[in-house]
N, C-alpha and C positions, 0 to 999 in steps of 0.2 A: 714246436715251430723252430727250425734257426737253420744251420747251415753244416755242410761238411766239407772237405778236402780227403780224395780217393784217388790214390795212383794205380795202373796194371803195370806189368812189366818192370817192378823196381820200387825202390825206396825214396821217396823225395829226401833232399837231406834237410829242408826245415819247412815249416807250412804255419800260418797263421791265419787267424778268423779273429775278426772283431765285429761284433752285433750288436744293433740296437732295436731294444723293444718298446715299441709303440702300443698306449691303450686309447681310449676315450673314457670321460667321465659323462655324468648327467649332462653337461652342455654342450656334448659330444664333438667338443674340441679335442684334439689329438695330443696327449702328451707322453712325452720320452718315458719311460717307466722304469729302465734299466740299460744299461749299459754292459756288455762283459766279452769276454776274450778266451781264447785257448790255442796253443800252440803244441807243437812238437816237433822232435828230429829226427831224421833217421828213422821212418816209422812208412808206413803205406795209408794210413788212416788217421785222420782227427777230425773230430765235430763241436761244434759250437751250438748247444741246446739248452733252452729254459722249459720251466714251467712244465711239471709231470703228468700224467695224464688224469689224473683226482686231482689237478692243481687249478687255478685261475690262467688261463690263455691270454696274450695278447693278442690285438687286431692284427699288427703289421709287427714283421723282423725286418730289417736292413742291415745285410753282412757283406764285410770286405774283407775276400777271400786272398791271400796270397802265399804262393809255394815256389820252391826251388827244387826244380827237378831236371836229372841230367843236364846240369851246367846251362840251363836257361829258366826265367824268372815268369811265372803267372799269375795273373791278377785278373780277380772276378768281382763283378758286383750282385749281390743275389737280394730279391725282395719278394716276400710273401703277403698278401690281406690287401685289404684296399686301399685305397690311395688315401694320404692326409695332407689337406692342403693348408691348415691351419694346425700349427705342432705348436703348444704353450708352453 
């Protein structure tokens, strides 16, 4: 679970992804279990993923993606997984 920035028709000047990984515990309360980021310059792809195929998976990820491409700034918010109303 994570996010990626990919361009077609040229490389981005810079891109950064900041992700928050959320899980639940026995009480069903949502907790932030990890925050992480990844960035790259002069490329066409960068990703920010955690937890491999055989490792524990978070129930939700929220990522903010920023990229500078062809002299324009782009920002996107990506989320996957069930909503969490109580974050501890």
